[in-house]
N, C-alpha and C positions, 0 to 999 in steps of 0.2 A: 486290372483294377489298380488304382493309384493308392500307394501307401504313403500318406502324408508324413508319418513320423520318421521314415527312413530316408527321405529325399531332402536334399537341400532345396532352397527356393528356386535356384536356377534349373535344377533337374525337374522339379515339379512344373515350372513354367514351360519347359520344353515338352514335357509329356502332355500338358493341357493343350498346347498348341496343336499337337497331333490329333486331339479329340475334336477340334473345330467347334469350340464352345462359342456361343454368342456373347456379346458384351454384357448383357443382363445376367447371363448364367455365370460369367466370371465374377461379376460384382457380388452376386448372391453367394457364390462359393467363397469368395474372400471374406465376406462378413461372417459366414459360418466358421471358417478357419480361425478368424480372430476371436470368436466367441468361445473357442476351446470345447471342452467336453460338456459344458453346461447346455449348449444348444440354444436355439431361439425358436419362437413360435412364428407362424406366418405374419401375425399382427406386429410383432416386434421387428420383423424384416421390413414390413411396409412403413414403419415409423422411421427407419434408417435410410430408405431409398425414396426416390420420387417416381417410381414406376407405378403403373396401374396394377391393381390386385391381380388381374388376369395374367400380366407379365410375370409376376412373382410366382404364381401357381404354375405357370408353364415352365419357368426356370427350375423350380423345385422338382417337378415331374421328370424333366429331362436329366437332371443331376442324379435323381434316384435311379433312373433307368441305366445310367452309365456307372452306377455303383460308386459315385464320388461322395455321396452323403447317405445318411441313414435316418430313419424316422422312428421315433418311439412315442408311446402315448404320454401325454402330460398328466402327471399324477394329481395336480391341483384342479385341473379341468379336463375330465376325460373326453370332452367333445373335441379337444384339440390334439395336435401332435407337436412334438418338439423335433426340430431338424438339427443334425450335427454332422461334422465330417465323419466319413467312414473310416 
């Protein structure tokens, strides 16, 4: 598991390269890392990128599986989840 707080950007980049992430996964992860612990909803992610919704969902699913991000319920709208760095 990648620990974002303990690694420098160079160390994180090296470890992510070993995980063989796609370009869309890297972009989604970068957006989530820049959002900090507030996290973002999939809708907010779609507003920031020019990907198809299916591409964003796929990237989120793969990042969750690799334990690079976490998902918590959105308290304002319980139908949604908020994604943030793990």
